[in-house]
matplotlib code that plots the C-alpha trace (Angstrom):
import matplotlib.pyplot as plt

x = [-11.7, -12.1, -10.8, -14.3, -14.7, -11.2, -11.9, -15.2, -13.5, -10.7, -13.2, -15.1, -11.8, -10.6, -13.9, -14.4, -14.6, -13.3, -10.1, -9.2, -12.0, -13.7, -17.3, -18.1, -21.3, -21.5, -23.8, -24.5, -26.5, -29.9, -29.3, -26.8, -25.7, -23.2, -20.6, -17.3, -14.3, -10.5, -8.7, -5.1, -4.1, -1.6, -0.4, -2.8, -2.5, -1.6, 0.7, -1.0, -2.6, 0.5, 1.5, -0.8, -3.5, -6.2, -6.1, -7.2, -7.6, -10.8, -11.5, -15.1, -17.0, -18.9, -21.9, -22.0, -21.0, -21.9, -21.1, -19.1, -19.5, -17.7, -18.6, -20.1, -19.0, -17.6, -17.7, -15.1, -14.3, -16.1, -14.2, -16.0, -14.1, -15.4, -14.8, -12.0, -12.1, -8.9, -9.6, -7.3, -7.9, -11.4, -12.7, -9.9, -11.5, -10.0, -11.4, -11.8, -14.9, -15.4, -13.9, -13.3, -10.3, -11.6, -9.4, -10.9, -10.1, -11.2, -11.4, -12.9, -9.7, -6.3, -5.4, -8.9, -10.2]
y = [-31.1, -27.6, -26.5, -26.7, -30.3, -31.2, -29.6, -31.5, -34.7, -34.1, -33.5, -36.7, -38.7, -36.8, -37.5, -41.1, -43.4, -46.3, -44.4, -41.7, -40.5, -41.8, -41.6, -39.3, -38.5, -34.7, -33.1, -29.4, -30.1, -30.4, -32.8, -35.5, -36.7, -39.1, -37.4, -38.2, -36.5, -36.6, -36.5, -35.9, -36.4, -34.5, -30.9, -28.5, -25.8, -23.1, -25.3, -23.9, -27.1, -29.1, -32.4, -35.0, -37.4, -35.3, -32.9, -33.5, -31.5, -32.5, -31.5, -31.5, -30.2, -27.0, -28.6, -31.0, -28.5, -25.0, -23.1, -25.1, -23.8, -24.1, -27.5, -29.0, -32.6, -35.3, -38.9, -41.0, -44.6, -44.1, -41.0, -37.7, -34.6, -31.1, -28.1, -26.1, -22.4, -20.7, -18.1, -15.6, -16.1, -17.6, -20.5, -22.5, -23.0, -22.2, -22.9, -22.2, -22.1, -25.9, -27.2, -26.4, -27.5, -27.6, -27.9, -30.2, -31.7, -34.9, -33.5, -30.3, -29.5, -31.2, -33.4, -34.3, -37.8]
z = [-15.0, -13.7, -10.3, -8.6, -9.8, -8.6, -5.2, -4.8, -5.8, -3.3, -0.4, -1.2, -0.9, 2.2, 4.0, 2.7, 5.7, 3.6, 2.8, 5.3, 7.6, 10.7, 11.6, 14.5, 16.3, 16.4, 18.9, 19.4, 22.6, 21.0, 18.0, 17.1, 13.7, 12.4, 10.1, 8.5, 10.1, 10.0, 13.3, 14.4, 18.0, 20.1, 19.8, 18.2, 15.6, 18.1, 20.3, 23.4, 24.6, 25.1, 23.6, 25.0, 23.9, 25.6, 22.5, 18.9, 15.8, 14.0, 10.4, 9.2, 6.2, 6.7, 5.2, 8.2, 10.9, 9.7, 13.0, 15.6, 19.1, 22.4, 24.1, 21.0, 21.0, 18.6, 19.8, 18.0, 18.9, 22.2, 23.2, 23.6, 22.3, 23.2, 21.1, 22.9, 23.7, 24.9, 27.6, 26.0, 22.3, 22.1, 20.0, 18.3, 14.9, 11.5, 8.1, 4.5, 2.3, 2.6, 5.9, 9.5, 11.6, 15.2, 18.2, 20.8, 24.1, 25.8, 29.3, 30.6, 32.5, 32.1, 35.1, 36.0, 35.2]

ax = plt.figure().add_subplot(projection="3d")
ax.plot(x, y, z, "-o")
ax.set_aspect("equal")
plt.show()
């Protein structure tokens, strides 16, 4: 098995909803699609959002979400997560050639319900 094959195989397992991933409805404001995602709740990559359940890091394949934007949404288990943008540093998205890790929040402002 060559590296590219191993990488493709790993991604299929990581985003397999029978093994590790969840199904999310992704919306960019004009269209919505169901895609596999992985999600971790709580403190984000940068640590700036605080440790609370209003924050999540969502990983997706770039083939499913080529260009994530501020306020795009992921609905997972009935909870809507919005792509987060820090006022000082901008969009909180990191990635490689295959995936994005997208910082999201479940409320527009913390403390509001």
